[in-house]
C-alpha positions as CSV (number, residue, x, y, z in Angstrom):
1,M,80.5,74.8,-12.3
2,S,79.8,71.1,-11.6
3,S,76.7,69.8,-9.9
4,S,78.6,69.0,-6.7
5,E,80.1,72.5,-6.7
6,R,76.7,74.0,-7.1
7,A,75.4,71.9,-4.2
8,R,78.3,73.0,-2.0
9,S,77.8,76.6,-3.0
10,S,74.1,76.4,-2.3
11,I,74.7,74.9,1.1
12,S,77.2,77.5,2.0
13,G,74.9,80.3,1.0
14,A,72.0,78.7,2.9
15,T,74.0,78.5,6.1
16,R,75.5,82.0,6.2
17,I,73.5,84.5,8.2
18,T,73.7,88.1,7.2
19,T,72.8,91.1,9.3
20,K,69.6,91.5,7.3
21,Q,68.7,87.8,7.9
22,R,69.3,88.2,11.6
23,Q,66.8,91.0,11.7
24,T,64.1,88.8,10.0
25,R,64.6,85.6,11.9
26,A,61.6,86.3,14.1
27,D,59.4,85.7,11.0
28,P,58.2,82.0,11.5
29,E,57.4,81.8,7.7
30,K,61.1,82.0,7.0
31,L,62.6,79.8,9.7
32,L,62.7,76.7,7.6
33,E,63.6,78.2,4.2
34,F,66.3,76.2,2.4
35,R,66.4,78.5,-0.7
36,R,67.2,76.3,-3.7
37,L,67.8,73.1,-1.7
38,A,65.5,70.2,-1.3
39,V,65.8,67.6,1.5
40,E,65.3,64.0,0.7
41,T,65.3,61.5,3.7
42,E,67.1,58.2,3.5
43,G,64.2,56.3,4.8
44,D,61.8,53.5,3.8
45,I,60.6,55.3,0.7
46,C,63.4,55.0,-1.9
47,I,63.4,56.5,-5.3
48,P,64.8,54.9,-8.4
49,Y,67.2,57.5,-9.6
50,P,70.8,58.1,-8.6
51,S,71.4,61.1,-6.3
52,R,74.5,62.9,-5.0
53,R,74.7,62.4,-1.3
54,L,76.2,64.7,1.4
55,E,77.0,63.3,4.8
56,V,74.9,65.5,7.1
57,M,72.4,64.9,9.9
58,V,69.0,66.5,10.6
59,E,69.2,67.7,14.3
60,D,66.5,66.6,16.7
61,R,65.0,70.1,17.1
62,F,61.3,69.1,17.5
63,Q,61.3,66.5,20.3
64,K,57.8,67.5,21.4
65,L,56.4,65.9,18.3
66,G,57.9,62.6,19.5
67,K,58.7,61.2,16.1
68,I,61.6,63.2,14.8
69,R,65.1,61.9,15.3
70,P,68.6,62.3,13.7
71,T,68.5,60.8,10.2
72,A,70.8,60.8,7.2
73,V,69.7,63.1,4.4
74,N,70.5,63.9,0.8
75,L,70.8,67.5,-0.2
76,L,70.0,68.1,-3.9
77,C,70.1,71.3,-5.9
78,Q,66.8,72.2,-7.3
79,D,68.0,71.7,-10.9
80,E,69.2,68.2,-9.9
81,M,65.8,67.0,-8.7
82,P,64.0,64.5,-10.9
83,T,61.0,65.3,-13.0
84,K,57.8,63.7,-11.9
85,D,57.7,61.2,-14.8
86,Q,61.1,59.6,-14.0
87,H,60.3,55.9,-13.4
88,A,58.4,56.3,-10.1
89,V,58.7,53.4,-7.8
90,T,55.5,51.5,-7.4
91,A,54.8,48.2,-5.7
92,H,56.2,45.3,-7.7
93,S,58.4,47.6,-9.8
94,P,61.9,46.3,-10.7
95,H,63.0,50.0,-10.7
96,G,63.3,49.7,-6.9
97,L,65.7,46.8,-7.3
98,A,67.8,48.8,-9.7
99,F,68.0,51.7,-7.3
100,V,68.9,49.5,-4.4
101,E,71.7,47.8,-6.5
102,Q,73.1,51.3,-7.3
103,E,73.1,52.2,-3.6
104,I,74.8,49.0,-2.6
105,A,77.5,49.6,-5.2
106,R,77.9,53.1,-3.9
107,A,78.1,52.0,-0.3
108,C,80.6,49.3,-1.1
109,A,82.8,51.7,-3.0
110,E,82.8,54.1,-0.1
111,A,83.7,51.3,2.3
112,K,86.4,50.1,-0.1
113,R,84.7,46.7,-0.4
114,E,83.9,44.5,-3.4
115,R,80.2,44.5,-4.4
116,A,80.3,40.7,-4.4
117,S,81.0,40.8,-0.6
118,V,77.4,41.8,0.1
119,T,74.4,39.5,-0.5
120,L,71.1,41.3,-1.1
121,I,68.2,39.5,0.4
122,A,64.9,40.8,-1.2
123,V,62.4,40.6,1.6
124,S,59.1,39.5,0.0
125,K,57.1,38.9,3.1
126,T,53.3,39.6,2.6
127,F,53.9,40.1,-1.2
128,G,52.3,37.6,-3.7
129,E,53.5,36.0,-6.9
130,S,52.6,39.0,-9.1
131,A,55.0,41.2,-7.0
132,I,57.8,38.7,-6.8
133,A,57.9,37.5,-10.4
134,P,59.2,40.8,-11.9
135,V,62.0,41.0,-9.4
136,I,63.0,37.4,-10.1
137,E,62.9,38.2,-13.9
138,S,65.1,41.2,-13.2
139,G,67.8,38.9,-12.0
140,Q,67.4,38.8,-8.2
141,R,67.9,35.3,-6.8
142,V,68.0,35.6,-3.0
143,F,64.8,36.3,-1.1
144,G,63.7,36.5,2.5
145,E,60.5,35.5,4.3
146,N,59.3,36.0,7.9
147,R,57.0,33.0,8.2
148,V,57.4,29.3,7.3
149,Q,53.8,28.9,6.4
150,E,53.7,31.9,4.1
151,A,56.8,30.8,2.3
152,K,55.6,27.2,2.0
153,A,52.5,28.5,0.2
154,K,54.1,30.7,-2.4
155,W,57.7,29.6,-3.1
156,P,57.8,25.9,-4.2
157,A,56.5,26.8,-7.7
158,F,59.1,29.6,-8.1
159,I,61.9,27.3,-6.9
160,A,60.8,24.6,-9.4
161,A,60.9,27.2,-12.2
162,Y,64.2,28.9,-11.0
163,P,66.4,26.2,-9.3
164,D,69.1,28.7,-8.5
165,L,66.8,30.7,-6.1
166,S,68.0,30.9,-2.5
167,L,65.4,31.4,0.3
168,H,66.2,32.8,3.7
169,L,64.1,32.7,6.8
170,I,64.6,36.1,8.5
171,G,61.7,35.9,11.0
172,P,61.3,34.1,14.3
173,L,61.2,30.3,14.1
174,Q,59.1,28.0,16.3
175,S,60.4,24.6,17.3
176,N,57.5,22.8,15.7
177,K,58.3,24.5,12.3
178,A,61.9,23.4,12.3
179,K,61.3,20.4,10.0
180,E,59.6,22.5,7.4
181,A,62.1,25.3,7.8
182,V,65.1,23.0,7.1
183,T,63.3,21.5,4.1
184,L,62.4,24.8,2.5
185,F,65.0,27.4,3.5
186,D,68.7,27.7,2.5
187,A,69.4,29.9,5.4
188,I,67.9,30.6,8.8
189,H,68.7,34.0,10.5
190,S,66.9,33.6,13.8
191,V,68.7,30.9,15.9
192,D,68.2,32.3,19.4
193,R,67.4,29.7,22.0
194,P,68.2,26.1,23.1
195,S,64.9,24.6,21.9
196,I,65.5,25.9,18.4
197,C,69.0,24.6,18.4
198,Q,67.8,21.1,19.5
199,A,65.0,21.0,16.8
200,L,67.3,22.2,14.1
201,A,70.1,19.8,15.0
202,K,67.6,16.9,14.8
203,E,66.2,18.0,11.4
204,I,69.6,18.7,9.9
205,K,70.7,15.2,10.7
206,S,67.4,13.6,9.6
207,Q,67.2,15.4,6.3
208,N,71.0,15.4,5.7
209,K,70.7,19.1,4.7
210,Q,72.7,22.0,6.1
211,P,71.1,25.4,5.9
212,Q,73.2,28.4,6.7
213,L,72.6,29.4,10.3
214,F,72.8,32.9,11.9
215,V,72.4,33.6,15.6
216,Q,70.1,36.5,16.2
217,I,71.5,39.1,18.7
218,N,69.1,41.4,20.5
219,T,71.5,44.3,20.6
220,G,68.9,46.7,22.2
221,E,67.8,44.0,24.7
222,E,64.2,44.8,23.8
223,P,61.7,42.5,25.6
224,Q,59.4,42.3,22.6
225,K,62.1,41.1,20.2
226,A,63.6,37.7,19.8
227,G,67.4,37.3,20.0
228,V,70.2,36.6,22.4
229,A,71.3,39.3,24.8
230,P,74.8,40.6,23.9
231,A,76.2,39.5,27.3
232,D,75.0,35.9,26.6
233,A,76.1,35.7,23.0
234,D,79.5,34.1,23.5
235,G,78.1,31.3,25.7
236,F,75.2,30.7,23.4
237,I,77.4,30.5,20.3
238,A,79.7,28.0,22.0
239,S,76.6,25.9,23.1
240,C,75.4,25.9,19.5
241,R,78.7,24.5,18.3
242,E,79.7,22.2,21.2
243,K,76.4,20.9,22.6
244,Y,74.2,20.8,19.5
245,G,76.8,20.4,16.8
246,L,75.5,23.3,14.7
247,S,77.6,25.1,12.2
248,I,77.0,28.8,12.8
249,L,77.8,31.0,9.8
250,G,77.3,34.4,11.3
251,L,75.1,36.8,13.4
252,M,72.0,38.8,12.7
253,C,70.6,41.9,14.4
254,I,67.7,44.3,14.1
255,P,68.5,47.7,15.9
256,P,65.7,49.5,17.8
257,V,63.7,51.7,15.5
258,D,64.2,54.8,17.7
259,E,68.0,54.5,18.0
260,A,70.9,55.2,15.6
261,P,71.8,51.8,14.0
262,A,75.5,52.3,13.8
263,P,76.3,51.3,17.5
264,H,74.2,48.2,17.1
265,F,76.0,47.2,13.9
266,A,79.3,47.8,15.6
267,L,78.4,45.7,18.6
268,T,77.2,42.8,16.4
269,A,80.4,43.0,14.4
270,K,82.5,42.9,17.6
271,I,80.7,39.9,18.9
272,A,81.1,38.1,15.6
273,A,84.9,38.9,15.4
274,R,85.7,37.5,18.8
275,N,83.7,34.3,18.0
276,G,85.4,33.8,14.6
277,L,82.4,34.6,12.6
278,K,82.7,36.5,9.3
279,N,79.1,36.9,8.2
280,L,76.8,39.6,9.4
281,S,73.1,39.8,8.5
282,M,72.3,43.5,9.3
283,G,70.8,46.4,7.6
284,M,67.3,47.0,6.0
285,S,65.8,49.5,3.6
286,A,66.5,52.6,5.7
287,D,70.0,51.7,6.9
288,F,71.7,49.1,4.7
289,A,74.3,51.6,3.5
290,V,75.4,52.2,7.2
291,A,75.4,48.4,7.7
292,I,77.7,47.9,4.8
293,R,80.2,50.3,6.3
294,F,80.2,48.2,9.5
295,G,80.8,45.0,7.6
296,A,77.4,43.6,6.7
297,T,77.6,40.6,4.4
298,H,73.9,40.1,4.1
299,I,71.4,43.0,3.9
300,R,67.6,42.5,4.2
301,V,65.7,45.0,1.9
302,G,62.0,44.9,1.4
303,S,60.0,48.1,0.9
304,A,62.8,49.8,-1.1
305,I,62.4,47.0,-3.7
306,F,58.7,46.0,-3.5
307,G,57.1,49.2,-2.3
308,H,55.1,49.7,0.9
309,R,53.1,46.8,2.4
310,G,49.4,47.1,2.7
């Protein structure tokens, strides 16, 4: 019997309720038994080994706790679980990069897309040179930072040593940092207001440099987040092009943390399509596979590669 057949058999056995089981359901010690199944969440903590995935959801049974919501899971038979010494992911480990690459390839195959259609942006914000160097040496060439000043302090030396590196600004941009941002970054994913458009247009002309520009869409209309409201997106994109002469490459979004990401990815893709934009910056460590299914061309992955931030 194959591993996948064993998994299906175990799941079937775990979900059938016999007369004897019905009589013992009142025992709280047995309510959450999965027999020979282990549940592995598809969240921020990624593991560097391939696993067989089954498309299921964990139901929101414990709302009183306030932190449990529907989430994708993997179901692995006990004999398919890795041993403890199998290349554990640690901060700065290239094994995280290898696992993410495997998952991107899997998601692309499932979506019937070419792997080359998705750009992996390794988000190195808050990590120093000792964490970044092994990832560069493993072959990764596109990186993302949240702040201009942090990037300015740590990236020039890397860029001098590896001229083919590409640096993306994925965090909010202040108008007074536009000059440095255009100088340092190859792409800016957070165009979201007229003052930024004006500052970028000025520096692009002055420096004769054209970074890739993404308009950030605040799909959840969250007041604490940057981005253009969906209802204002068409007008803002037109203004970027017509009033400021900016060449907009695509859209970026960050779904609310307490909501399923798929509707937000779908909305961003819909706005992009009606504005003639083919590039979508969406998906992070916990949901990049979903984003790929909805057409993401750029995914921003940090902790799954570098480990947790301090």
